[in-house]
SETIGU-575276 format. One record per atom (N, C-alpha, C): residue number from 1; residue in one letter; atom name; x, y, z. Coordinates in Angstrom, 1 decimal, padded with zeros to 4 digits. Layout:
N
resi resn name X Y Z
NUM A CA X Y Z
...
This chain:
275
resi resn name X Y Z
1 X N -035.9 150.6 086.3
1 X CA -035.8 151.5 085.3
1 X C -035.5 151.0 083.9
2 X N -036.2 151.4 082.8
2 X CA -036.0 151.1 081.7
2 X C -034.8 151.4 081.0
3 X N -034.4 150.6 080.0
3 X CA -033.1 151.1 079.1
3 X C -033.5 151.4 077.7
4 X N -033.2 152.5 077.3
4 X CA -033.6 153.0 075.8
4 X C -032.3 152.9 074.9
5 X N -032.6 152.8 073.7
5 X CA -031.4 153.0 072.6
5 X C -031.7 154.4 072.0
6 X N -030.6 155.1 072.2
6 X CA -030.7 156.6 071.8
6 X C -029.5 156.9 070.9
7 X N -029.8 156.8 069.6
7 X CA -028.7 157.0 068.5
7 X C -027.5 156.7 068.8
8 X N -027.4 155.3 069.0
8 X CA -026.1 154.6 069.2
8 X C -025.7 154.2 070.6
9 X N -026.4 154.6 071.5
9 X CA -026.1 154.2 073.0
9 X C -027.4 153.6 073.7
10 X N -027.1 152.9 074.7
10 X CA -028.1 152.3 075.6
10 X C -027.9 153.1 076.9
11 X N -029.1 153.8 077.1
11 X CA -029.2 154.6 078.4
11 X C -030.4 154.3 079.1
12 X N -030.2 154.7 080.4
12 X CA -031.5 154.6 081.4
12 X C -032.4 155.7 080.8
13 X N -033.7 155.3 081.1
13 X CA -034.8 156.3 080.4
13 X C -034.8 157.6 081.0
14 X N -034.3 157.9 082.2
14 X CA -034.2 159.2 082.8
14 X C -033.0 160.0 082.2
15 X N -032.2 159.2 081.5
15 X CA -031.0 159.9 080.7
15 X C -031.1 160.0 079.4
16 X N -032.3 159.6 078.8
16 X CA -032.6 159.6 077.3
16 X C -033.1 161.2 077.0
17 X N -032.3 161.6 076.0
17 X CA -032.5 163.1 075.5
17 X C -032.2 163.2 074.1
18 X N -032.9 164.3 073.6
18 X CA -032.6 164.6 072.2
18 X C -032.2 166.2 072.3
19 X N -031.2 166.4 071.5
19 X CA -031.0 168.0 071.5
19 X C -032.0 168.7 070.9
20 X N -032.2 169.9 071.6
20 X CA -033.4 170.7 071.2
20 X C -033.3 171.1 069.8
21 X N -032.2 170.9 069.1
21 X CA -032.0 171.5 067.8
21 X C -032.5 170.4 066.8
22 X N -033.0 169.2 067.2
22 X CA -033.4 168.0 066.3
22 X C -034.8 168.5 065.8
23 X N -034.8 168.3 064.4
23 X CA -036.1 168.7 063.7
23 X C -037.4 168.0 064.3
24 X N -037.3 166.9 064.9
24 X CA -038.4 166.4 065.6
24 X C -039.0 167.2 066.7
25 X N -038.1 168.1 067.4
25 X CA -038.6 168.9 068.2
25 X C -039.0 170.4 067.7
26 X N -038.1 170.8 066.8
26 X CA -038.5 172.3 066.4
26 X C -039.4 172.3 065.2
27 X N -039.5 171.2 064.5
27 X CA -040.4 171.1 063.3
27 X C -041.4 170.0 063.4
28 X N -041.4 169.1 064.4
28 X CA -042.1 168.0 064.4
28 X C -042.1 166.9 063.2
29 X N -040.8 166.8 062.8
29 X CA -040.4 166.1 061.6
29 X C -039.8 164.7 061.9
30 X N -040.6 163.7 061.8
30 X CA -040.0 162.3 062.1
30 X C -041.0 161.2 061.9
31 X N -040.6 160.0 062.1
31 X CA -041.6 158.9 061.9
31 X C -041.5 157.9 063.1
32 X N -042.4 157.1 063.1
32 X CA -042.2 156.0 064.3
32 X C -043.0 155.0 063.9
33 X N -042.7 153.8 064.7
33 X CA -043.6 152.5 064.5
33 X C -043.7 151.9 066.1
34 X N -044.7 151.0 066.0
34 X CA -045.0 150.6 067.5
34 X C -045.4 149.1 067.3
35 X N -045.0 148.2 068.2
35 X CA -045.4 146.9 068.2
35 X C -045.3 146.3 069.6
36 X N -045.7 145.2 069.9
36 X CA -045.5 144.6 071.2
36 X C -045.0 143.1 071.0
37 X N -044.6 142.5 072.2
37 X CA -044.2 141.2 072.3
37 X C -045.2 140.3 072.6
38 X N -045.1 139.0 072.1
38 X CA -045.9 137.8 072.6
38 X C -044.8 136.8 073.1
39 X N -045.1 136.3 074.3
39 X CA -044.0 135.5 074.7
39 X C -042.5 135.8 074.6
40 X N -042.4 137.1 074.8
40 X CA -041.0 137.8 074.6
40 X C -040.6 138.1 073.2
41 X N -041.5 137.5 072.2
41 X CA -041.0 137.7 070.9
41 X C -041.7 138.9 070.2
42 X N -040.9 139.8 069.5
42 X CA -041.7 141.0 068.8
42 X C -042.6 140.5 067.7
43 X N -043.8 141.0 067.8
43 X CA -044.9 140.6 066.9
43 X C -044.8 141.3 065.4
44 X N -044.4 140.2 064.6
44 X CA -044.3 140.8 063.1
44 X C -043.3 141.9 063.0
45 X N -042.1 141.6 063.5
45 X CA -041.1 142.7 063.5
45 X C -040.8 143.2 062.2
46 X N -040.4 142.4 061.4
46 X CA -039.9 142.8 060.0
46 X C -041.1 143.6 059.2
47 X N -042.4 143.2 059.5
47 X CA -043.3 144.0 058.8
47 X C -043.5 145.5 059.3
48 X N -043.3 145.6 060.6
48 X CA -043.3 146.8 061.3
48 X C -042.0 147.6 060.8
49 X N -040.9 147.0 060.7
49 X CA -039.8 147.8 060.3
49 X C -039.7 148.1 058.9
50 X N -040.3 147.3 058.0
50 X CA -040.5 147.8 056.6
50 X C -041.5 148.8 056.6
51 X N -042.5 148.9 057.3
51 X CA -043.3 150.0 057.3
51 X C -042.7 151.4 057.9
52 X N -041.9 151.2 058.8
52 X CA -041.1 152.3 059.4
52 X C -040.1 152.9 058.2
53 X N -039.6 152.0 057.5
53 X CA -038.8 152.4 056.3
53 X C -039.7 153.2 055.2
54 X N -040.9 152.6 055.1
54 X CA -041.7 153.3 054.0
54 X C -042.2 154.5 054.6
55 X N -042.5 154.6 055.8
55 X CA -043.0 155.9 056.5
55 X C -042.0 157.1 056.2
56 X N -040.7 156.6 056.5
56 X CA -039.6 157.6 056.2
56 X C -039.5 158.0 054.8
57 X N -039.7 157.0 053.8
57 X CA -039.5 157.3 052.5
57 X C -040.6 158.3 052.0
58 X N -041.8 158.1 052.5
58 X CA -043.0 158.9 052.1
58 X C -042.8 160.4 052.5
59 X N -042.1 160.6 053.6
59 X CA -041.9 162.1 053.9
59 X C -040.6 162.6 053.7
60 X N -039.8 161.9 052.9
60 X CA -038.5 162.2 052.4
60 X C -037.5 162.3 053.5
61 X N -037.5 161.5 054.5
61 X CA -036.5 161.4 055.6
61 X C -035.6 160.2 055.4
62 X N -034.3 160.3 055.6
62 X CA -033.3 159.6 055.3
62 X C -033.4 158.4 056.3
63 X N -033.2 157.2 055.9
63 X CA -033.2 156.0 056.8
63 X C -032.1 155.1 056.4
64 X N -031.0 155.2 057.2
64 X CA -029.8 154.6 056.7
64 X C -029.5 153.2 057.2
65 X N -030.5 152.8 057.9
65 X CA -030.6 151.4 058.7
65 X C -031.4 150.6 057.7
66 X N -030.9 149.2 057.5
66 X CA -031.7 148.3 056.9
66 X C -032.5 147.5 057.9
67 X N -033.3 146.6 057.4
67 X CA -034.2 145.9 058.4
67 X C -033.4 145.2 059.4
68 X N -032.4 144.3 058.9
68 X CA -031.7 143.5 059.7
68 X C -030.9 144.5 061.0
69 X N -030.4 145.6 060.5
69 X CA -029.7 146.5 061.4
69 X C -030.8 147.1 062.5
70 X N -031.9 147.3 062.0
70 X CA -032.8 147.8 063.0
70 X C -033.3 146.6 063.8
71 X N -033.5 145.5 063.3
71 X CA -034.0 144.4 064.2
71 X C -033.0 144.0 065.2
72 X N -031.7 143.9 064.9
72 X CA -030.8 143.7 065.8
72 X C -030.8 144.6 067.1
73 X N -030.9 146.0 066.6
73 X CA -030.9 146.9 067.7
73 X C -032.2 146.8 068.6
74 X N -033.3 146.3 068.0
74 X CA -034.6 146.2 068.8
74 X C -034.2 145.0 069.8
75 X N -033.7 143.8 069.3
75 X CA -033.6 142.6 070.2
75 X C -032.5 143.0 071.3
76 X N -031.5 143.9 071.0
76 X CA -030.6 144.3 071.9
76 X C -031.2 145.1 073.1
77 X N -032.0 145.9 072.6
77 X CA -032.8 146.8 073.7
77 X C -033.7 145.8 074.5
78 X N -034.5 145.0 073.9
78 X CA -035.2 144.0 074.6
78 X C -034.5 143.3 075.7
79 X N -033.3 142.9 075.3
79 X CA -032.4 141.9 076.2
79 X C -032.0 142.9 077.5
80 X N -032.0 144.1 077.3
80 X CA -031.4 145.0 078.3
80 X C -032.7 145.3 079.3
81 X N -034.0 144.9 079.1
81 X CA -035.0 145.2 079.8
81 X C -035.6 143.7 080.2
82 X N -036.3 143.9 081.4
82 X CA -036.8 142.5 081.8
82 X C -038.3 142.7 082.1
83 X N -039.1 142.7 081.2
83 X CA -040.6 142.9 081.3
83 X C -041.2 141.4 080.9
84 X N -042.2 141.1 081.5
84 X CA -043.0 139.7 081.0
84 X C -043.3 140.0 079.4
85 X N -043.8 141.1 079.1
85 X CA -044.3 141.5 077.8
85 X C -044.0 142.8 077.5
86 X N -043.5 143.4 076.4
86 X CA -043.1 144.8 076.1
86 X C -043.6 145.3 075.1
87 X N -043.7 146.7 075.2
87 X CA -044.2 147.5 073.9
87 X C -042.8 148.1 073.5
88 X N -042.8 148.1 072.2
88 X CA -041.8 148.6 071.4
88 X C -041.9 149.8 070.6
89 X N -041.4 150.9 070.7
89 X CA -041.6 152.3 069.9
89 X C -040.2 152.5 069.2
90 X N -040.1 152.7 067.9
90 X CA -039.0 153.1 067.2
90 X C -039.4 154.4 066.7
91 X N -038.4 155.4 066.8
91 X CA -038.5 156.6 066.2
91 X C -037.4 157.0 065.3
92 X N -037.6 157.5 064.1
92 X CA -036.4 158.0 063.3
92 X C -036.8 159.7 063.3
93 X N -035.8 160.4 063.8
93 X CA -036.1 161.9 063.9
93 X C -035.4 162.6 062.7
94 X N -035.6 163.9 062.4
94 X CA -035.2 164.5 061.3
94 X C -033.8 164.8 061.6
95 X N -033.2 164.8 062.8
95 X CA -031.9 165.2 063.0
95 X C -031.6 166.7 063.0
96 X N -030.5 167.1 063.0
96 X CA -030.0 168.5 063.1
96 X C -030.0 169.1 061.6
97 X N -030.4 170.4 061.5
97 X CA -030.6 171.1 060.3
97 X C -029.8 172.3 060.2
98 X N -029.0 172.6 059.3
98 X CA -028.2 173.9 059.1
98 X C -029.2 175.0 059.1
99 X N -030.4 174.9 058.6
99 X CA -031.2 176.1 058.4
99 X C -032.4 176.1 059.3
100 X N -032.4 174.9 060.2
100 X CA -033.5 174.8 061.0
100 X C -034.9 174.2 060.5
101 X N -034.8 173.9 059.2
101 X CA -036.0 173.3 058.6
101 X C -035.8 172.3 057.4
102 X N -034.5 172.4 056.6
102 X CA -034.3 171.4 055.7
102 X C -033.4 170.1 056.4
103 X N -034.1 168.9 056.1
103 X CA -033.5 167.8 056.7
103 X C -031.9 167.6 056.2
104 X N -031.3 167.2 057.2
104 X CA -029.8 166.9 057.0
104 X C -029.6 165.4 056.6
105 X N -028.4 164.9 056.7
105 X CA -028.2 163.6 056.3
105 X C -028.0 162.7 057.5
106 X N -028.1 163.2 058.7
106 X CA -027.9 162.4 060.0
106 X C -029.1 162.4 060.8
107 X N -030.3 161.6 060.5
107 X CA -031.4 161.4 061.2
107 X C -030.9 160.6 062.7
108 X N -031.7 160.6 063.6
108 X CA -031.4 159.9 064.7
108 X C -032.4 158.6 065.0
109 X N -032.0 157.7 065.6
109 X CA -032.9 156.6 065.8
109 X C -032.9 156.3 067.3
110 X N -034.3 156.1 067.7
110 X CA -034.6 155.8 069.3
110 X C -035.3 154.5 069.1
111 X N -035.0 153.7 070.1
111 X CA -036.0 152.5 070.5
111 X C -036.2 152.5 072.0
112 X N -037.6 152.6 072.2
112 X CA -038.1 152.7 073.5
112 X C -038.8 151.5 074.0
113 X N -038.4 150.7 075.0
113 X CA -039.1 149.6 075.4
113 X C -039.7 149.8 076.8
114 X N -041.0 149.6 076.8
114 X CA -041.7 149.8 078.1
114 X C -042.5 148.6 078.4
115 X N -043.0 148.3 079.5
115 X CA -044.0 147.3 079.7
115 X C -045.2 147.3 079.0
116 X N -045.7 146.0 078.5
116 X CA -046.9 146.2 077.7
116 X C -048.1 146.6 078.6
117 X N -048.9 147.4 078.1
117 X CA -050.1 147.9 078.8
117 X C -051.3 147.1 078.7
118 X N -051.9 146.6 079.8
118 X CA -053.2 146.0 079.9
118 X C -054.3 146.9 080.0
119 X N -055.4 147.0 079.1
119 X CA -056.5 147.9 079.1
119 X C -057.5 147.1 080.0
120 X N -058.5 147.9 080.4
120 X CA -059.7 147.2 081.2
120 X C -060.4 146.1 080.5
121 X N -060.5 144.9 081.3
121 X CA -061.3 143.7 080.9
121 X C -062.6 144.2 080.4
122 X N -063.3 145.2 081.1
122 X CA -064.6 145.6 080.8
122 X C -064.6 146.0 079.3
123 X N -063.6 146.6 078.8
123 X CA -063.6 147.1 077.3
123 X C -064.0 145.9 076.3
124 X N -063.3 144.7 076.8
124 X CA -063.5 143.5 076.0
124 X C -064.7 142.8 076.1
125 X N -065.3 142.9 077.4
125 X CA -066.4 142.2 077.6
125 X C -067.7 143.0 077.1
126 X N -067.8 144.1 077.5
126 X CA -068.9 145.0 077.0
126 X C -068.8 145.8 075.7
127 X N -067.6 146.1 075.3
127 X CA -067.4 147.0 074.0
127 X C -067.1 148.3 074.4
128 X N -066.6 149.3 073.6
128 X CA -066.3 150.7 073.9
128 X C -067.1 151.5 073.1
129 X N -067.1 152.7 073.6
129 X CA -067.7 153.8 072.7
129 X C -066.6 154.5 071.9
130 X N -066.9 154.8 070.6
130 X CA -066.0 155.6 069.8
130 X C -066.7 156.8 069.1
131 X N -066.1 157.7 068.5
131 X CA -066.6 158.8 067.9
131 X C -066.0 158.9 066.5
132 X N -066.6 159.8 065.6
132 X CA -066.1 160.1 064.2
132 X C -065.7 161.5 064.3
133 X N -064.9 161.8 063.2
133 X CA -064.3 163.1 063.2
133 X C -064.2 163.4 061.7
134 X N -064.2 164.7 061.3
134 X CA -064.0 165.2 060.0
134 X C -062.5 165.4 059.7
135 X N -061.6 165.3 060.9
135 X CA -060.1 165.3 060.5
135 X C -059.7 164.2 059.8
136 X N -058.5 164.1 059.3
136 X CA -057.9 162.9 058.8
136 X C -056.4 163.1 058.8
137 X N -055.7 161.8 058.6
137 X CA -054.3 162.0 058.7
137 X C -053.6 162.4 057.5
138 X N -052.6 163.4 057.5
138 X CA -051.9 163.8 056.6
138 X C -050.8 162.8 056.1
139 X N -050.7 162.6 054.8
139 X CA -050.0 161.5 054.1
139 X C -050.3 160.1 054.9
140 X N -051.6 159.6 054.5
140 X CA -052.0 158.4 055.3
140 X C -051.1 157.2 055.5
141 X N -050.3 156.9 054.4
141 X CA -049.5 155.9 054.4
141 X C -048.2 156.0 055.3
142 X N -048.0 157.1 055.9
142 X CA -046.9 157.5 056.6
142 X C -047.2 157.5 058.3
143 X N -046.4 156.8 059.0
143 X CA -046.8 156.9 060.5
143 X C -046.0 157.9 061.1
144 X N -046.2 159.1 061.0
144 X CA -045.3 160.3 061.3
144 X C -045.5 160.6 062.7
145 X N -044.8 161.4 063.3
145 X CA -044.9 162.0 064.7
145 X C -045.9 163.1 064.9
146 X N -046.5 163.6 063.6
146 X CA -047.5 164.6 063.7
146 X C -048.8 164.2 064.2
147 X N -049.0 164.3 065.4
147 X CA -050.3 163.8 065.9
147 X C -051.2 164.9 066.5
148 X N -051.1 165.9 065.9
148 X CA -051.9 167.1 066.4
148 X C -053.4 166.8 066.1
149 X N -053.7 166.4 065.0
149 X CA -055.1 166.0 064.8
149 X C -055.7 164.9 065.6
150 X N -054.9 163.9 066.0
150 X CA -055.3 162.8 066.8
150 X C -055.5 163.3 068.2
151 X N -054.5 163.9 068.7
151 X CA -054.9 164.6 070.0
151 X C -056.0 165.4 070.2
152 X N -056.4 166.2 069.1
152 X CA -057.5 167.1 069.3
152 X C -058.7 166.2 069.3
153 X N -058.8 165.3 068.3
153 X CA -060.0 164.5 068.3
153 X C -060.3 163.7 069.4
154 X N -059.1 163.1 069.9
154 X CA -059.2 162.2 071.0
154 X C -059.6 162.9 072.2
155 X N -059.3 164.1 072.4
155 X CA -059.6 164.8 073.5
155 X C -061.3 165.2 073.5
156 X N -061.8 165.3 072.3
156 X CA -063.4 165.4 072.1
156 X C -063.8 164.1 072.5
157 X N -063.2 163.0 072.1
157 X CA -063.8 161.7 072.6
157 X C -063.8 161.6 074.0
158 X N -062.7 161.8 074.7
158 X CA -062.6 161.5 076.1
158 X C -063.6 162.4 076.8
159 X N -064.1 163.4 076.3
159 X CA -065.2 164.4 077.0
159 X C -066.5 163.5 077.0
160 X N -066.6 162.5 076.1
160 X CA -068.1 161.8 076.1
160 X C -067.8 160.5 076.3
161 X N -066.6 160.1 077.0
161 X CA -066.4 158.6 077.4
161 X C -066.1 157.7 076.3
162 X N -065.6 158.2 075.1
162 X CA -065.0 157.5 074.1
162 X C -063.5 157.2 074.1
163 X N -063.1 155.9 073.6
163 X CA -061.7 155.5 073.7
163 X C -060.9 155.8 072.4
164 X N -061.8 155.9 071.4
164 X CA -061.0 156.2 070.0
164 X C -061.8 157.1 069.1
165 X N -061.3 157.8 068.2
165 X CA -061.9 158.5 067.2
165 X C -061.5 158.1 065.8
166 X N -062.6 158.0 064.9
166 X CA -062.4 157.6 063.5
166 X C -062.3 158.8 062.6
167 X N -061.4 158.8 061.6
167 X CA -061.1 159.9 060.7
167 X C -062.2 159.5 059.6
168 X N -062.8 160.6 059.0
168 X CA -063.7 160.6 058.0
168 X C -063.0 161.4 056.7
169 X N -063.3 161.0 055.6
169 X CA -062.7 161.8 054.4
169 X C -063.8 162.8 054.1
170 X N -063.7 163.7 052.9
170 X CA -064.6 164.6 052.6
170 X C -065.9 164.1 052.1
171 X N -066.2 162.8 051.8
171 X CA -067.4 162.3 051.5
171 X C -068.2 161.6 052.5
172 X N -067.6 161.7 053.7
172 X CA -068.1 161.1 054.9
172 X C -067.9 159.6 054.9
173 X N -066.8 159.2 054.2
173 X CA -066.5 157.7 054.4
173 X C -065.5 157.5 055.5
174 X N -065.6 156.4 056.1
174 X CA -064.8 156.0 057.4
174 X C -063.4 155.8 056.8
175 X N -062.4 156.1 057.4
175 X CA -061.0 155.8 057.2
175 X C -060.4 154.8 058.0
176 X N -060.0 155.3 059.3
176 X CA -059.3 154.6 060.2
176 X C -059.4 155.3 061.7
177 X N -059.0 154.7 062.6
177 X CA -058.9 155.3 063.8
177 X C -057.7 156.1 064.1
178 X N -057.5 156.9 065.1
178 X CA -056.2 157.6 065.3
178 X C -055.2 156.6 065.6
179 X N -055.3 155.6 066.3
179 X CA -054.4 154.5 066.5
179 X C -054.9 153.1 066.2
180 X N -055.8 153.0 065.3
180 X CA -056.4 151.6 065.0
180 X C -057.0 151.6 063.6
181 X N -057.2 150.5 063.2
181 X CA -058.1 150.3 062.0
181 X C -059.5 149.8 062.3
182 X N -060.4 150.0 061.6
182 X CA -061.8 149.7 061.8
182 X C -062.3 148.6 060.9
183 X N -063.2 147.8 061.6
183 X CA -064.0 146.7 060.8
183 X C -065.4 146.6 061.1
184 X N -066.2 146.5 060.1
184 X CA -067.7 146.4 060.3
184 X C -068.1 145.0 059.9
185 X N -069.1 144.5 060.5
185 X CA -069.7 143.3 060.2
185 X C -071.1 143.6 059.7
186 X N -071.4 143.2 058.5
186 X CA -072.6 143.6 057.7
186 X C -073.1 142.3 057.1
187 X N -074.0 141.8 057.6
187 X CA -074.8 140.5 057.3
187 X C -073.7 139.3 057.1
188 X N -072.8 139.3 058.1
188 X CA -071.9 138.3 058.4
188 X C -070.6 138.6 057.4
189 X N -070.5 139.6 056.6
189 X CA -069.5 140.0 055.8
189 X C -068.5 140.9 056.7
190 X N -067.3 140.7 056.7
190 X CA -066.3 141.6 057.6
190 X C -065.8 142.6 056.5
191 X N -066.2 143.9 056.8
191 X CA -065.8 144.9 055.7
191 X C -064.8 145.9 056.5
192 X N -063.8 146.4 055.7
192 X CA -062.9 147.2 056.4
192 X C -062.3 148.3 055.2
193 X N -062.1 149.6 055.5
193 X CA -061.6 150.4 054.6
193 X C -060.3 149.9 053.9
194 X N -060.0 150.2 052.7
194 X CA -058.9 149.8 052.1
194 X C -057.9 150.9 051.6
195 X N -058.5 152.1 051.3
195 X CA -057.7 153.2 050.7
195 X C -057.5 154.3 051.6
196 X N -056.5 155.1 051.4
196 X CA -056.1 156.4 052.4
196 X C -056.1 156.0 053.8
197 X N -055.5 154.9 054.1
197 X CA -055.2 154.6 055.5
197 X C -053.8 154.1 055.6
198 X N -053.4 154.1 057.0
198 X CA -052.1 153.6 057.3
198 X C -052.3 152.0 057.2
199 X N -051.3 151.3 056.5
199 X CA -051.5 149.8 056.4
199 X C -051.1 149.1 057.6
200 X N -052.3 148.7 058.4
200 X CA -052.1 148.3 059.8
200 X C -051.6 146.8 059.8
201 X N -050.5 146.5 060.6
201 X CA -050.2 145.2 060.7
201 X C -051.1 144.1 061.3
202 X N -051.7 144.7 062.4
202 X CA -052.6 144.0 063.1
202 X C -053.9 143.6 062.2
203 X N -054.2 144.7 061.3
203 X CA -055.3 144.7 060.4
203 X C -055.0 143.4 059.4
204 X N -053.8 143.4 058.8
204 X CA -053.5 142.4 057.9
204 X C -053.5 140.9 058.5
205 X N -053.1 140.9 059.8
205 X CA -053.2 139.6 060.6
205 X C -054.8 139.3 060.7
206 X N -055.7 140.1 061.0
206 X CA -057.0 139.8 061.0
206 X C -057.6 139.5 059.7
207 X N -057.3 140.1 058.5
207 X CA -057.8 139.7 057.3
207 X C -057.1 138.1 057.0
208 X N -055.9 137.8 057.4
208 X CA -055.3 136.6 057.2
208 X C -056.1 135.5 058.0
209 X N -056.3 135.7 059.2
209 X CA -057.1 134.6 059.9
209 X C -058.5 134.5 059.9
210 X N -059.1 135.5 059.2
210 X CA -060.6 135.4 059.2
210 X C -061.0 134.8 057.8
211 X N -060.1 134.9 056.8
211 X CA -060.5 134.5 055.4
211 X C -061.1 133.2 055.3
212 X N -060.9 132.3 056.0
212 X CA -061.4 130.9 056.1
212 X C -062.7 130.8 056.7
213 X N -063.1 131.9 057.5
213 X CA -064.4 131.8 058.3
213 X C -065.4 132.8 057.8
214 X N -065.0 133.8 057.2
214 X CA -066.0 135.0 056.8
214 X C -065.6 135.5 055.5
215 X N -066.7 136.0 054.9
215 X CA -066.3 136.8 053.6
215 X C -065.8 138.1 054.0
216 X N -064.6 138.5 053.4
216 X CA -064.0 139.7 053.6
216 X C -064.1 140.7 052.5
217 X N -064.4 141.9 052.8
217 X CA -064.6 142.9 051.7
217 X C -063.8 144.1 052.1
218 X N -062.6 144.3 051.5
218 X CA -061.9 145.6 051.8
218 X C -062.6 146.7 050.8
219 X N -063.2 147.5 051.2
219 X CA -063.9 148.6 050.6
219 X C -064.1 149.9 051.4
220 X N -064.7 150.8 050.7
220 X CA -065.0 152.1 051.5
220 X C -066.4 151.8 052.2
221 X N -066.4 152.5 053.5
221 X CA -067.6 152.3 054.3
221 X C -068.0 153.7 054.7
222 X N -069.3 154.0 054.4
222 X CA -069.8 155.4 054.7
222 X C -070.0 155.5 056.2
223 X N -070.0 156.5 056.9
223 X CA -070.4 156.8 058.3
223 X C -071.8 156.2 058.6
224 X N -072.8 156.4 057.6
224 X CA -074.1 156.0 057.8
224 X C -074.0 154.4 057.8
225 X N -073.4 153.8 057.0
225 X CA -073.3 152.3 056.7
225 X C -072.7 151.7 058.0
226 X N -071.7 152.4 058.6
226 X CA -071.1 152.0 059.8
226 X C -072.0 152.1 061.0
227 X N -072.9 153.1 061.1
227 X CA -073.9 153.3 062.1
227 X C -074.9 152.2 062.1
228 X N -075.2 151.6 060.9
228 X CA -076.0 150.5 060.7
228 X C -075.5 149.3 060.9
229 X N -074.3 149.1 061.2
229 X CA -073.6 147.7 061.0
229 X C -074.2 146.9 062.1
230 X N -074.1 145.6 061.9
230 X CA -074.5 144.5 062.8
230 X C -073.6 144.5 064.0
231 X N -072.1 144.6 063.7
231 X CA -071.0 144.8 064.6
231 X C -070.0 145.5 064.2
232 X N -069.2 146.2 065.1
232 X CA -068.0 146.9 064.8
232 X C -066.9 146.7 065.9
233 X N -065.6 146.5 065.2
233 X CA -064.6 146.2 066.1
233 X C -063.3 147.0 065.6
234 X N -062.4 147.1 066.5
234 X CA -061.2 147.9 066.2
234 X C -060.0 146.9 066.2
235 X N -058.9 147.3 065.5
235 X CA -057.7 146.3 065.5
235 X C -056.4 147.1 065.7
236 X N -055.7 147.0 066.5
236 X CA -054.3 147.6 066.7
236 X C -053.3 146.9 067.5
237 X N -052.2 147.4 067.6
237 X CA -051.0 146.5 068.1
237 X C -051.3 146.6 069.7
238 X N -051.6 147.6 070.2
238 X CA -051.8 147.6 071.7
238 X C -053.1 147.1 072.1
239 X N -054.1 147.5 071.4
239 X CA -055.5 147.2 072.1
239 X C -056.0 145.8 071.5
240 X N -055.2 145.1 070.4
240 X CA -055.7 143.9 069.9
240 X C -057.0 144.0 069.2
241 X N -057.9 143.3 069.5
241 X CA -059.2 143.2 068.8
241 X C -060.2 143.8 069.9
242 X N -060.6 144.9 069.6
242 X CA -061.4 145.7 070.6
242 X C -063.0 145.9 070.2
243 X N -064.0 145.2 070.6
243 X CA -065.3 145.4 070.3
243 X C -065.8 146.8 070.6
244 X N -066.7 147.2 069.7
244 X CA -067.2 148.5 069.6
244 X C -068.8 148.5 069.9
245 X N -069.2 149.0 071.0
245 X CA -070.7 148.9 071.4
245 X C -071.5 150.1 070.9
246 X N -070.7 151.4 070.7
246 X CA -071.4 152.7 070.3
246 X C -070.6 153.4 069.4
247 X N -071.1 154.0 068.3
247 X CA -070.3 155.0 067.5
247 X C -071.3 156.3 067.6
248 X N -070.5 157.5 068.0
248 X CA -071.3 158.7 068.2
248 X C -072.4 158.4 069.2
249 X N -073.6 158.6 068.7
249 X CA -074.7 158.4 069.6
249 X C -075.4 157.2 069.4
250 X N -075.1 156.5 068.4
250 X CA -075.6 155.2 067.9
250 X C -075.2 153.9 068.4
251 X N -076.0 153.1 069.1
251 X CA -075.7 151.9 069.5
251 X C -075.4 150.9 068.3
252 X N -074.4 150.1 068.2
252 X CA -074.2 149.1 067.3
252 X C -074.8 147.8 067.6
253 X N -075.7 147.3 066.8
253 X CA -076.4 146.1 067.0
253 X C -077.2 146.0 068.2
254 X N -077.0 145.2 069.1
254 X CA -077.9 145.3 070.4
254 X C -077.1 146.0 071.5
255 X N -075.8 146.5 071.0
255 X CA -075.0 147.2 072.0
255 X C -074.1 146.5 072.9
256 X N -073.8 145.3 072.3
256 X CA -072.6 144.5 073.0
256 X C -072.0 143.7 071.9
257 X N -070.9 143.2 072.2
257 X CA -070.0 142.4 071.4
257 X C -070.9 141.3 070.5
258 X N -070.8 141.2 069.3
258 X CA -071.5 140.2 068.6
258 X C -070.7 139.0 068.4
259 X N -071.3 138.0 067.6
259 X CA -070.7 136.6 067.6
259 X C -069.4 136.6 066.6
260 X N -069.6 137.4 065.6
260 X CA -068.4 137.5 064.8
260 X C -067.3 138.2 065.3
261 X N -067.4 139.2 066.0
261 X CA -066.5 139.9 066.9
261 X C -065.9 139.0 067.9
262 X N -066.5 138.2 068.5
262 X CA -066.0 137.3 069.5
262 X C -065.2 136.2 069.0
263 X N -065.6 135.9 067.6
263 X CA -064.9 134.7 067.1
263 X C -063.6 135.2 066.6
264 X N -063.6 136.7 066.0
264 X CA -062.3 137.1 065.6
264 X C -061.6 137.3 066.9
265 X N -061.9 137.7 067.9
265 X CA -061.1 137.8 069.2
265 X C -060.5 136.4 069.5
266 X N -061.2 135.4 069.4
266 X CA -060.7 134.0 069.7
266 X C -059.5 133.6 068.8
267 X N -059.8 134.0 067.5
267 X CA -059.0 133.7 066.5
267 X C -057.6 134.4 066.6
268 X N -057.8 135.6 067.0
268 X CA -056.5 136.5 067.2
268 X C -055.7 135.9 068.4
269 X N -056.6 135.6 069.5
269 X CA -055.8 135.0 070.8
269 X C -055.1 133.7 070.2
270 X N -055.7 132.9 069.7
270 X CA -055.2 131.7 069.1
270 X C -053.7 132.0 068.3
271 X N -053.9 132.8 067.4
271 X CA -052.7 133.2 066.7
271 X C -051.7 133.7 067.6
272 X N -052.0 134.7 068.4
272 X CA -050.8 135.2 069.2
272 X C -050.3 134.1 070.3
273 X N -051.2 133.3 070.8
273 X CA -050.8 132.2 071.7
273 X C -049.8 131.4 071.1
274 X N -049.7 131.2 069.9
274 X CA -048.9 130.2 069.1
274 X C -047.9 130.9 068.3
275 X N -047.7 132.4 068.5
275 X CA -046.9 133.1 067.5
275 X C -045.4 132.7 067.9
C-alpha cells in the first residue's frame, strides 16, 4: 500500500483524507502538478514545482512552500514508497474558508506517489485516435483541479475510441490536449501552438532535443491545417511521445507513425535513458 504526504503527515493511502470543508471539495479550488521518475529520479522536478507555484499565483491561491521545501517533501514521499518507477502528483488545496468561498491563509499540500503507468504498446506502434473540441481550459497557464471540461470532452472521445481530446479556440485554432501538448509535422517542420496553453514541461524538452534535427515553429495551428499535417504527435509526462494516426474522422498522413515522429520518440527515449 502506498504512502502519501497529507498536509504535514505521511499516511497510508487508505488513511489519506481531506476535511469536507476544504475549498477543493466544496468549490473545486486548487492546483496540481504531475510528473514521473526515470531511474527513480523525478523528471525535471524543479520545473514542475515552479509551474505549480505559478499555477497557484495565477488563481490567487497562497503557496507558502518554496521550491526546495516542496522538493524535499517529494523526495521524502518517494523514499517511503518502493516502486520501480513512480508517478508523482502534488496538489495545493484552497484549505478551509470562514465563509465557504473566500480562500483563507492555510492551504493544504498533498503529495501522492503511485506506480508509473504503462500504456499499451500498440498505441506507440500504430498511433492513436484523438478528437477536437470547442471547449478550452479556463486560465490556460494554471494547472487547476477544475477538470469538468476535460472530463466532458474525454467522455465524448472514449465513445469513438479516442484517447485524447484537443481544445480549440474561438477561431478554430488548436490549443492543446486535455492532458498533453500537440505537435504537427508540416513539410519536415515541427509546429506546436505557443499561446493560451499550459506550459508543458515535456513539450519544452521536445523543443530542446529537436532543435538540432528539425526546424521548429511555435505558432498557431488551425484545425484544418492539423488535419492536413504529414504527422501529428502528443507530448505529456505520462504518455511521453505518442503518435497520432487519426484526428476526428481524418487519417493523418498514411495513418501510421511517420519518420519524424519516430525520430522524436527515439530522441526522447535517449534523453530519459540518460537523465
